[in-house]
C-alpha angles and dihedrals in degrees: 000000000000117000113203098150137021088254089063088068088074086083089058090050091051091050092050092048089050090059102274094251116184125348127321118201116204121201100201113193123215114245132183089206095060111062127167113240092239091056091053090052092049092050092050092053092055128214120336120234115262118231113237119203 
C-alpha cells in the first residue's frame, strides 16, 4: 500500500479493523507538506551547539 497523503492511512485502519491478517507493507512517501510537530519545534530552535573536546 502506497501512502502519499494522511488520507491514504484509511486503508491501514480498514486492514486493522478487519483483523490485520498477514503482513501489510506500507510504502510511505516523503512529503514537505506533512511535518511532525516535533520536527517543526526542532527547526524553530535552530542548530544545537556542538561539544568540542
